N, C-alpha and C positions, 0 to 999 in steps of 0.2 A: 537578360532577366530583369529589366529594368535598370535604373540609373547607379554608380556607383556608391558605396557607401561614403565617401570623400564630397559628394555632392548632397548627401542629406545632411546636413546639420540644422541642428533645430534654433533657430534664434529666441534669445533670452531666457534659457533654460537656466537654473540656478544650479549649483554643485556643495554638496556637503562637504567637509573636509576628509572624508575617507573616499569619494569620488575624486577631489583634487589629487589624493595621493597615488589612486590607481591610475591616473591618468599621465601623471609625473614617470610610474613605472611602465608607461607603453602600453595600456589597457584603452585608449583612448576607441580603438574599434569597439570592445567590447560595449563601451559606453554609448555609441552612437547607436547599435544594435537596439539597447532598452529605450533611447530616445525616439528611436523611428519605428517601434511598436508601441510607442505613446507613455511611456512611465519614466520615471524619473530615476535613477542607480540610488539607492538605499542601504544596500547589504554588501557588506565586506566579500570583495571576488579572493575567497582563500580555497576553492576547490578544483580540482583537474578531472580530467577522464578516470584515471585509476580510482582515487577517491571517492568520486559517484558511483564507480562500478562497486566498490568496496562497500559502499550505503546501501545498494541495493541489494549486494548478498547480505549485509546484516541485517536490513528489513526483511530478506526471506528467511535469513534464518534457519538453515535446512533442516539442522536435527530438532528444534523447535517445529518450526512452520508443519514439518511431516509427524514430529513427535506429539505435538499438543492435542490434536483431534483424531491420534491414532487409531482411536476406540472406534469411529465411523469405518475405518479398512478392515477393523474386526470383524464388524457385524455385516460388510459387505463382501465377506468370503475367505477374507486372508490374503495369500501370498501372491496369486494370481493378479488381483486388482492391485495391490502394492506394489509390484513391478512391473508388469504391462500396462498398468493404469499410469504410473508414475513416467514412460516412456510418452505413450499417450499425449499425456497433459504438456509435456515438454515440447510437442511438436505442435499443438494447436496456441499455446501460450506465449510458443515464439511468434506465431503469426499476431497475434496481438502486440508483442514486444515490437515487431518490424513495422506494422501498422504506426504505433504512439511513435516511435522514433520519426518517422518521415515529419509528423505534425511539431512533433519538439523541435527539428530542425527547421521547419519553414517559420514556426513562431515559438521561439526559445524565450519564452518568459514564463515567472512564476504563477502566472494565473493560470497554465496549463490548459486541461480541456474545455472549461468554459470560456476562454479566449479563443481557442481554435475554434469552438461551434460559431461565436461571434463572429468571426471572419469569414468563416465558410457560408453562413445561411443565409437565405435571400432575405433583402432589407428588411422588408415587412415583418417579418418574424426571428430576427437575430436576438432583437432583446429578450424574448420569451425564452426561446431555447438556449441562449446564454446562461438564464436565470434558474433554467430548468437542471442545466447540465453543472452550473455550479454548486448546485444545493447537493444532488445527489454526490456530486466530487466531494464537497466539504461534509454530508453524513459518512461516507465511505470513509474519509481520512480517519473523522472522530471514530467511528465504531472499529475499523479494523486496528486502530492504536488500543481503544478499550480492550478489543480481544487479546492481542498481547498481553496487556498488563493483568487481565483478569486471567488468564492462561498461565501465566507466570504464577500468582497465587495459587493457581489450582495446583502446579506443579512441586509448589514447597508444601502444602497441605497433603499431597501424595507421598512426600519424602518421610514427614511425620508419621504417615500411615504405616511406612515398611517396616519402622522400629516398635510401632504400637497398633496392632494391628485391628484392636478391640475400640481405638479411639476414632471416633465419629464427629468430624469437624462441623460445628453449626454454621449457616449462613453468614451471622455476623461476625462470627472471626475470619472467615474466609473474607469478607469486606473488609475488616480492619488492615490483615494484611494486602489486599489489594489497594487502599488509601495509601499504604505505606509507601509502595512500590510507586505509585502515581507523583506521590509529592517528592520522594527521591529524585526520579527523574527529571522535574519540573524544575529542581534545584541544578541539577548537572546542565540541562540545555539552558536553563536562563543566565547561568552564569561562567559557562565553558565552553562557548562557542568556538573559541580560537583555537582550542584541541581538540574540537570534535572530529575534523578531518583523520587527523593521528589515532583517533579512537575509533574511526571506523577501519581503517587498515590493520590496525592490531585485531579488531574482530576477523576481519577475512582471516588473518593467519592463524588466530586459536581455533576458528572455527576448522581450519582445514586440519591442522594438531588434534582436535577432539575428535574429528571423523577417524584418524588414522588410530589415534588409541582404541576407539570404540568398536574398529572392524577387528585389530589385533587380540583385544581382551574377550571380545564375544566368539570369535574363531577359535581361541585358546583354549576356553573354559568350558564353554556347551555341557553345562550341568544338566539338561534336561535332554541331552541327546543332540544329534546332528540328522537333519533331515534331509531324503534322497535330493538330487539335482532335480527330478521331476517335481517333488514337493516344494524344494525351495521357490521354483518360479513359475509354478502353475497350481498348486495346491488351490481347491476354490470351494466353498458350503456356501450355498445360496438357500441356507433353510434358516440363518439365524437372524436376519432382517425381517422377515414376513414379506419381501420384495419379491420372493422367488428369483427368477431370471434377471430382473432387473438390480439385483442386489450389488452387479458388478460396478455399476455407476454410485452406486452409495460407496464403495470402496474407494472410489479415486479423490472423495473429498479431501482427503489431507493434503495429496499431489496438486490438486485446483486451489486449494486455500493457501499452500506455500507459495505460487505463483502471482497470488491475485493482486497484490499490491507495486507489482511490478512499474505501473507509471506514476506512484507517488513521487519519485526522484524528479520528475518533470517540474516540482515546485523549487527545486535547488537552482533553476537555470541562473538566474540573475546572481547566484555566487558562485561562477563559475566560468574561466575565461573561453571565448569561442565556444558559447554554448550551442552553435548551429552546427556544430561537429563533435565536438566530444558529450554533448549531453544523449543525443541517439544513439552514441557507438555504446557507452553505458547502459542504456536501456536495451540496446540488442544482446548484449553481452552478458547480462545476468544470466538467463536462462538456460544458455548452452552450458554456463562455467558452473552454476550453480547445480545445473541437472547432470553434469556427469561427476561431481562432489559428492551427489545425494545419492546414487548407485551403490559408492563403496560404503555409505550409512545403512542403507535401505536390505541390501543383499544379505549381510551378516544377521541382520534380526531375521529376515525370512527363513535362512538356513538354521537358524538355533532355536527361534520361539518356540514355548510352550504350545498346547493345545488350545485353539480358539476358546473353547468353552472355558478353558480354565482364566485365560485373560479377560472374560466378561466380569469377572469379580473383581476389577481393579477399583480401587477407593477413589471416590472423586469423579470417576469416569477417565483417569488417566492411566492409559495402559503403560507407554514407555516404563516408567520406574519398576512398575510390576513386573513386565519383563526382565530388566536388565537385574532386578533382584533374582528372578527364577534361573537365568541362564548365567549368573557370576555365582550362584548357590550359596547366598548370602545379602542379607539387608544393608551391609555393610560394602558390599562388592556393586550393590543396585547402587547405593549410594555415591559412590565413588563416579558412576558413568553418568549418572543424572546430575552431580554438581557440574559437570563440562557443560550439560544443556541448558542449566541454569544461569551459567555464565554468560553464553550466548545470546541465551533469552533478554538476559538485563542490557546488553548490548543492541538487540534488536528493538528493547523498549527506548533507547536513548535515540537511536537513530529515525525510528518511525515515529517519534515526537515529535521531532525537529521537522520532518517534512510534513507532519500534520499541522504543526504552528504555522509553516509559511504560506501553506494552503489556506488557512484561516487568517492572515494577514493579507495574503495577495485579494482575497476576495472583500474582506474589510476595506482594500485601499479602491476599491470601485463600488463602495456604498453598497454594496448587496446583504448586508446584514445589520441589524440594527446597532446604533452607537457605534458606527464605523470610523469615527472620527477616534474613538477611542485605542480600538483596535487595530488599527493601522499604522498607530505609531511605533516608530523603531528606537529602542534604548542606544544611543548612540556610546556609550560606554563599551556595553559588551556586543554590540552591533546584532542585537537581538527583538525581535518583535515581542515585548515581554509580556505587551497584553493579551495578544492573539495566543500566545503560549500559555496565558492564566485560563483564557477561554476556552482551550482545547480542554485543558486539564479540570475545570469544573463541571464540564459537559462529561466527561468519562465518569468524575465522580457521583453525578447525580445518575449516571445510566447505571451505573454500577448498584444502585438500591435495587434493581428490577432481581437481583438474587436472592434478596430477601422473601420475595413473593416466586420464586420459580428455583429450582434447581437446575432448570435445564438453559439457563441465562446464558450461559458462556456459548451454547451451541447459537443462539440468537445473536450474541453480537458475531460471532464469526460469519454468521449468514448475511446478514444487513451489511456487514462491510464489503465481502466478496461481492453481493447484489450492486449494492451501491456505486461502487468503483467500476464493475462491469458497463453498467448503464452509463457513465460518464465515460467510459472509453467508446462505446459503441454508437454514441450520438455523434461527434466528430467526425470516426471514421465512416459513419452513413453518409453523413453530407458530404462527406468529400466524394464518396463513391459516386453521390446524386450529380455531382459536377464533373463526372469523368475524372476526376482524380486531377485536376488541372493545377491546382496550387500545391500538392506534395509533389507531382513531377518537375514542379521548379525549383524545389528544396535544393540545398546544398548537399544533404545525405538522403538520396530517394532509391527504391527498389527501380524505379523506372514503370511503366505501364504494365509489360506484359509479364513481370513477376508481381507487380504491386495488386493486380485484378485479382488474382487466386487467393494470394496472402491475406487480403481485405475481406473477402467473402468469407474464408474460413475461420479468420478472427471473429467476425460479425453474428455466424453459425454458431461457436463455439458459445460466446457470450450467451447466445439465445436461449441454449441449452443449459448453461450453469445458472440462468435465472432460475428455472423449473427446479433444478438440481439441489439449489439452496434455500430453496423454499419448502422440501419435502422434509418429513420428520425421518429420521434415520432407521426407525424401527415401527413397525406394526404387531398388533395393533395402537392405536395412539392414545396416549394417557396423558395426564395434566404433566406428568415428569418428560414423558420423549415426545411430546407437542413440541413443532418448532415454530416458535415465536416471532421470527424473522419479519415476515409479512406484515405483521402488528405493529412492530417498533418502525418498520420503513414509511408504512402508510402515515403514521403517525406525524414523522417527521415533515413526510411530502404536505400533508395538510397543515401542518402550521408555516410551514415555508408559502405556501399557495395562499394563506391570510395574510402573511406580511407584503405578498405579492401584490394582492387585490388591494391590501390597505395603503399600500404606499407606494412600491416599487413600481408598478405598471404605468404611473404617471410619466415616467421617462421616455416612453414610447413614442410621446409625441412632443418631445423638445428637441430643439437642433443640437446637435454634438459639438458645433462651430464651439459654442459658449463654454465649452470645458477645455479647448485647447489654448497653448499659446501659439503666439504669430511664428511665421515663418513657410519653408516649403512642405514641412512634415509636421503633424500634429503630436505634441508632448502633453502630456496630461499635467496639469499644475495641482499638487498635491496638497499646498497650501490651503487650496480653497477647498470649502465642506459642501458638496453637491445635496440639494435636496432629494433628491431622486435618484433611482437606479436606473443610468441610461446604458446599462451595460458595459465592458472594456472599451477602452479607445480604439477608433479606426488607426489603420496603418495602409501605407499605399504600398505595404509589401518590403519582403526583406530578398536582398537582392543576394549573390555568392560572391 
């Protein structure tokens, strides 16, 4: 599968103190991998396969990922889409995870999907496809992170409503709570990078414990009664959403949202030892591990939840605290269980912000966003791309202003995040299939041709369906409140990126890549240089086992 790593040394590549320390610790092969892919190692390698898996699970945040948009499952028919829909989504999202794992193994870099697209695409369109993939990837990272922080704020507001039902939170009050969460997350991510792997590990343990506590409490208390086994797993009411028989698919939105960010951890590739193996394993394990744990959270809710009509009155559209309070028989009992979810959501906010900041940094490193020379800087003291993190935070705060004009902003943020990430996944997977999986079949971690083909096909078909599903309103008839503005936000972002490409970045297509590389057998990007145009990520002559 090509030449060996020892034969692929980049002549003249400089090293930071962190890189020298890593080399002394025996991480030379990992540094060579990044050099082979055309980059200079700049981030601390303090992640293992398990901490990457724990970060993935923290990003999924099962109780929040499923519970935040749970009102969609209520409109979608109740228990049947909640239970059966969860299992269906696990199967198709695992196909997406396996497909991404192969690509991450072949090209383990923080640049992620847009790097994969560049390497796989034909020469004449690789820069354009890389740019499109990168911007959808970046938009997805920003807006899915925004949806978590905004959902966190909404949960807090719903908890207040448990004790003060007459209280109606104003949009500006919700915005201030959101801003406080976003700024707190910024501080933790900016200055606590060395501790974050331990935070992810603690989050995984705490999530498992919280799911067990929720299972015991709901099953024991059941103040509104216990549903029969048939109702628990199969109750279905298709009259609430207005979509008729299609309501079932509205009901699977929470499950689809939970695992929509499975590819974000690929942005951590340059902070992990042996990423060509450990990173894809973490991506592939996230769905089955999280999915099985999720069943112990979902089934007790299905077995003890009140009538669907009752849940539709939940304040701020947050059904989970409302269900908890009803089942536990008191606002205090509901608050106790919701507090567990709030803590998990806080961990999710931190973990997903880390991943989004790394994505922003990687894209800036390839000069794909304005003022890249600023946003690609790494704070050597804390090993954090602090300016990229600041940009991620500011973008979230600006987009949060949308809530002042539309109370359905959370749905729009959720939908834009899922749609954008899905598109960024689909492009490199589709290009790989177009080339008959030639590159991924040669990866160190691969499914092989026989299994890979059907898995890739299912992944792409599911993504196409997701784009339709998340662009639809959950309830008919459509009003200003129920309207899904996701497509407006997404198109607005893409128009801005298109203007940027036409005015500046497309000039890179006619430039010779060789001017951007160091000398030697293998190209290596000199990050001290400031390139005038976006030329796509650096080329590589392949990564070997």
